N, C-alpha and C positions, 0 to 999 in steps of 0.2 A: 146880443151877447152871451143868451143865454144858451142860443142853439151852439153858439160856436162855443162855449163851455162842453156843453152836451157832448158836440166830437170830438173836441181836445181831449177829452176827458177820457175815452174809448178808447187811448191807444193801448191794444195790450200789454199786458205784465211780464210776456215771456221773452220778451223782445231778447236777440244773441249778445248784445252788448250791453249790461249791467251802466255800465258810465254813459254808454249815452243815452240807454232808457232815462238816466236818471238826467240828464242835462235837456233832455225833451221833455221831460215832467215841468222841468223847472222854467223852462220855455213858456210853456202852455199856461202856469201860474201866475207868469210875469206878464203876459199876454194881457190875462185876466182885468189884471190889478193895475195896470199899465196906461196914462193918460195917453200915449204917442207907441202906438204899435208897431208902427213904422221903424221907428230908430230902434224899439226894442228885438225885433225880428233882425234887424241886421246887426246887431251886436250879437244874437245868437248864430249866425253866418259864421261869422269870424273867429266865435268859439267853436262852432262845431268843424271848421276848417283848421285848427290848430290839434281838432283833437285826430280830426282824421289822420294829419299829418303825422302826429307822435305815433299812430297806432303804423301807416305804413313804416314811418323807421321801426319801429320795434319790429314789424312783420319782415323786414330788409335783414334785419344785423341779426334773428335767428334765423333768417335763411343763410345771408350769409356765414356766420358759426356753422350752422348743419353741413355745407358743404366744405368750409374746412373741417373739419370732422371727417366729413367722410374723404376729403383727399388725406389725411393725417393716417384713416382705418387702410386706403391703399398704400401707402408708402411705404408703412409697416408690414402690410403683405406682402409688398415689392421685399424691402427689405429682409423677411425671415424669407421668402422664396431665392433669393441669392446666397444667404449665408447658407442655407441646404444644397444652393450646387456648388459651392467651394468648397465644400467637405469632400467632393468627387474629384473635383477637377484634381487635375496632374501638375500644376504649378507649385514651384518652392515654396518653403513653408513660409520667406520673408515676405516674397510676394500674397501669399497666404493674407501674412500680416497684415500687408497695404490695402488690398482688396477688403478688408473688415473695416479699417480705417475709413477708406472710401464710403462703405454703406452705412457707418455711422453718420457720419459727413453729409448726407442727404435726406438723414432726419432732423437732425441743429449743426449746432455751429460747434465746428469741429476742431481748428485752425491748431489747436495746440492736446495731442492726444497722445496714450501712453496706456500700454497693457505692461504689470509686473505680474510675476507667478514665482510663488515660493518654491526656491530651490529640491530639489532633492535631501539634504539632511534637515528642511524642517525648519532651519535654523537664520535662512536667510532671504531676500528677494534678489531676483533678475528682473532686466528689461529688456526683452525680445524683440518688442517696437519701442520707437517714440520717436512724434514731431513735436516741436518744440520752436514757438517763432522768441524766445528771449537765447534760445543757444545754448542754452543746458543742456548738458548729456548726463543721462541718471545711468552709474554703474553697479554694478550686481553689491549687494552688500547686507552686511548681517542686519537681522530686525533691530529698526532703533525707532525711535518717538518721533518719524513722519506723519505724514497725513497718511498716506496707503497704509502703513500698520496700523492707524488710530480707526479705521476702517477698516480695516479685517479683525483686530481685537471686538468689533462690534457685530460685527458678518450682517453688517444695514445697510441699505443706500446713502447717500451723505452728502446735503447740498447743502455748500458754506461760500456765506458771504466772505467779504473781506474785514469787516468787522467782528466775523465769526471768529475767523482763523487767530485774528490777533487778541481775541479774547482767549483761545484755548493755548496760545501761546505760553501770553500770561499765564496765567492757571497751571501752567505745568503741564498741561495734557498734552502737546505736541511740542516737537521743536523747527523749527523752519528748515528746510532745505531745499537750497535753490529759489530761484526768483519767487516774490509774494504772489500770490494770485490775487485778484479782484473777485473771482468768484470761481469755486472747485467744487466739480461736481463728478462723484464716483461711486463706483454700483461694483458688489462681490461677484466674482466667477466662482460657481460652483460646481464641483463632480460629486453629483447625490449632494449628501449631505455635507459636504468637506467643502470647505470656502479654501481653494490652491491660487487664487491670486483676487486684481484688480485690474477692471476697467474705466477710465476716468480720462475727461473731458476738465481745459479751463481757460481760463480768460486774463489778460494782464490787463483790457481797454477797459477805465469805469467806462458804466453805462452797458458794457456788454455783457449780460448775466444770464442767467440760468432760473426755470420756474420750476416748479410741483410739477410740471405737467412734463415736463424735459427728464425730470427725475424716474418720475412713472414710465415713460415711454421708453427710456434709458437701463431700466432694472427689465420693463420688458422684452426687451432681446436683447438685456447680454444673457439669458440663460438660455438662447439659442444659441448666442456666441460661444459660451463657457461648452455648451456641446458638441459646437462641429469644432474647436480649440481641441475640446479634448481626442473625439475621432480622431482630427490632423494629426495630434500629434502621437496620437497609436499606430497610425495608417504611418508615419513618417521614423518611428522604433523599431515597427517589425520590418518596414522597407530596409532600415542598415540591419538590423538584426537577417533578416536574407543577406542582403552584400556580405555581411562577416561569413555568414554559414558557404553562400558563395563561393567567396573566394577561398575559404577551409577546404571545402571540397572538390576547387581545381586544385589546390596544393595535397592533399589527398588521394584524387586523379592521377596527380602527376607524379606524386610517390607512387603511386598503385604502377603506373606506366614502366617507371624505372624497375620497380621491380619484378616486375613482371616480363620485361625485356630481362634484367639478369636470370630469371630462371630459365625464360627459353638459350640464355647464352650458354650458363651452367647444365642443359638438356644437352647443346649441342658443345659442348667441352666434356663431357662425360662420352659422346660418342666420340671424337677428335682422342681420347684418351684410351678407348677400347682399339678404333681404328689401329694405333701406335703401336698398342701391345700384340692386337692380332697379325697384324702384316709383319714386325719384327721376330714373331716368330719362326714362318716360314721362309724368309731372307735371312735368319742366323741362321737355317739348317744349310741352305743352298749356299750360304759363304762359306759353312764350314766345309760343303760340299767338294765347294769350287778349291779349296785350300790343298784339303788332301786332295784330290785330283791334279792338283798343281806340284805340288811331290809328290806325286808316282811318273809323272810326266817328266819331272828334271830324273828322278833316279833310272827313269827309261830309256833315254835320251845318253844319262851317263854309262850304264848296259850296253846298251847300240856301240855307242863308240869304242868303248875295250873290248869288242868282241866277247863280253860275257854273258850276250843275252840268250837264252835258251829257250825250246819251246812252251815246256810249264812254265817260266816266267812272263812268254807274250802272252799265253791263255793266262796267267792272275790278272796281268797289266790290263788286255781285253775285257775280260771279266768287273775289276772294278771299276774304270773307264764307262763298260755301259751302265754298272748300278748307279755310280755316282752322274752321269748323265742324265738319267729315267728321275735319280732323288729332285735336281736341279731343275730340271723340267716341272716336275708336279707341283713343287714347292712354287716358284715362278709363277706357274699356272694358276695357282691356289691364292695367290699375292696380288696377283694382274686381276684375279676375280674380286678380291675382298676390294680394293683399290676404286674399280670400276661401280662394285654396287655404292660402295660408303661418296664416292665421290657425286653419286646423282641424289642420295640422300643429304648429303651436304648442301648440292645445289638447291635444292626443293626448298631446303631450311632454311639457307640464306639469302637467294634470290625471292622465296617464294610467287612467283610468277603463275597467272593463272596456265594451263594447256588439258590437251586431252591427254587420258592417259585409263590402261586399263587396270580395274581395283586387282586383280589376281595379279598380275605383273608387279603392280606396285610394291602387293604386300609380299612380296618373295622378296622384292629388292630389299624391304627393309626390316626380312629378317633378321639376316643377320647381325645387325647393330638388334637389333630386341633383345638377342639371343646372349650379349654380352652382358645384359642387365642381372642376368641369373645364370651365372656361367659357373658357378661354383657353390650350386643350390640344386636341389633334386626338385626343379620344376620344372613346368612341362610346358606349352604351346600349342595348341592344336588348334589347325587353322584346314575352314572350309568356308571357301570361294566359288565359285562358278566363273566359268572362261565366257569372256564377252561382256561383262559389264563395265561398259567405258563411261568415264566421268569428265564432265568439259568442266573444272574448278581447281584449286589450292592444294596440289599435294604435299607442298612443305607442312602447311595447319591439317592436312588428313593426317600426316606423318607423327604430328606437334601431339592431337590428339589420342592416337592409339599408342605412343611412348610413354604420354602421363598414365593412360589408362594402365599399363603395365607395372609402371615405378610404383603406382597408387597401392597393387595390389600385394607389389613383392615391399611395399612400407608399413601398410595396414593390415591389407588380409590374412600375410602369412607373417607378419610382424613374428610371431613365439614360434616360428618352424621354420625347419629348413625346408621344407618342401613341398606343393602346389601345383593344381591344376585349374589353371587357363583356357579357354573357350573364346579364339573370333571366328566369329561366323559373318556372312555376309550374302543376303537376296535381293534381288530385284523386284520391287513392285509399283507395276507401271514406268511411270516418269522417273523413280524415286529407286532409292538402295534402301536396304534397312543393314545395319550393323548392331550385330549385336555383341560385345564384349564380357566373359561369365569371370567369376575365380571360386574357388569351392573354400572359403576362407573364412574368416569369425565373422561375417558381417556388419550389419551395423544397427542400431537402435531404432525408433521412431522421430527422436530425439535429434540425434544426429542427420537421420536421414534429409529433413527439411532444413537443414542447414547448408548441408555438405555441397553448394554450392556458393555459399559466399567467399566475400575475399576475407582470407587471413583466420578464416577458422577454420581449424585442428584441434585434434586431440592428441599428438605428438608435438604439443611447441617446445618443448624444452629439448629436443629430441632431434632438433635442424630442421625441422619443420616449417612454414612458412605459412600454410594455408590459399596459396596461391596457384596451387596444381589444375585441380578442378575448376578452380573460378576462371582459369586461363580457357580450360577443356570447353566448359560453358560460351565464354565470348568468342571461340575462337568457330564451332557448332554454329551457333546461333546468329554471328556476325559475318563473319569471312564466308563462311560453305553455307550460308544462308538456310538451315534446317533447325533443326528439333532434338531435343535432347532430352531422357529421363532417366529414375534410376530405380530399381528393385532390390531390396536386401529387407533382410531379415537375422536378426543374432544366430550364429553357429549356422546359417546356411548357405554363407555365400551372398556377393552382392554382382547386380547385371547391369550395365549400361547399354541403350537402346538406342542411338544414333538414326537418326532421318534425314539422310538428305537428295537433294533435286541431283538427278542425271544432270543434266545443264543448268547452269546457274540464270535468274533472269534477270539479274544484275552486277553489277562491275561493284567489287565489295574494294573498301580502302583499306 
């Protein structure tokens, strides 16, 4: 036995498990003193098996806890990723709240869930999303002493069981609103350092409760939920503002179109008034001449029938008739020429059809109507346009542009004087034509020059000017005629508009 004692006593003292080492040494001591070594060994083996089973169970529980924690971490990571995705999702705000509810429900029991936010006044709560088994519906309210307000006052996560809720109610800390909860878990939603609302899950079923671990989890996730909610609300507010601005812009554009059309019709009306005046003059002379001729014919017939006609009378009658006929012919021809010219201009303005035309002939047809604009002023317009420049474009739009140039010069460049000099020059440059309109008026400052084509911008607003004339020019040149326009000017040196147009449009303009 002494040999055995020596062998058992030689067990190393640095065994991996201290409890196992202690049991083994105890077994060695027991064998040394026991009269029945076999019984002692069996008892030790049973004790060792129990110790082993306990160790296995302990390690299994630790492993299960580790796996559960890993699953929990994965779920939280997935939840955070889904929350981040929701922010950029094009779904409605209601669907956004419902999706948040679904994400929370993957982490803990969330059959009763609501989000409460402080309203813009800071004195009330509203509930943009709520799901509740009890059928309770939370209406917007002024801040009271409910559990949500209790959490808002503290600004900290809050986990309350039924007894806690009843104790707070009895002490007057809170008032009960809606169905009493068996367990209530709420966390604050923060925008920076400011608490803007609460997120709550609750249970009405005994035995279905939340833990401090659930509280920590919901608090952690709520940071991302609050951020996503803030960004989404900002996006929705931006979209609403954009929609409102777009509606306002559409209204302004519609009003601008109406004003532009009114401006065009005003120019056409001015043309018609000028036509009427110009045509009335030769027609009036013709009517006067015809009336006088009819009177002299009647006198001639009377003298002829009474045989009082003399050779001198005949010569006078023939001379008068010839003079009257010439006068009538010249004025009727003048009227016909005016009508033909104005008809072509009016057709171009009203139908605005695309066609081929020679630029020099078009300007020649336009000049009579342009001259009406400064008929009573000592103003001149010099034209230099080579023959043979053919355009396939919209003559009506081009006529409107040139008319507006002249009107702008008369109203602004020569505003304080009764005379002025304008020049209209054109030259071909490859497949394009350069049209230059220049005046020797007062010119413009750099400030006015940068805004000259803006709609409704005018320096003479109180004098009947709408500020649309040059905006119409810009739109016609760049959109209708497919060209470009620029302007050069300085105070007291006049203004020059340079228009560059394609000889043939590459597209069909609307």
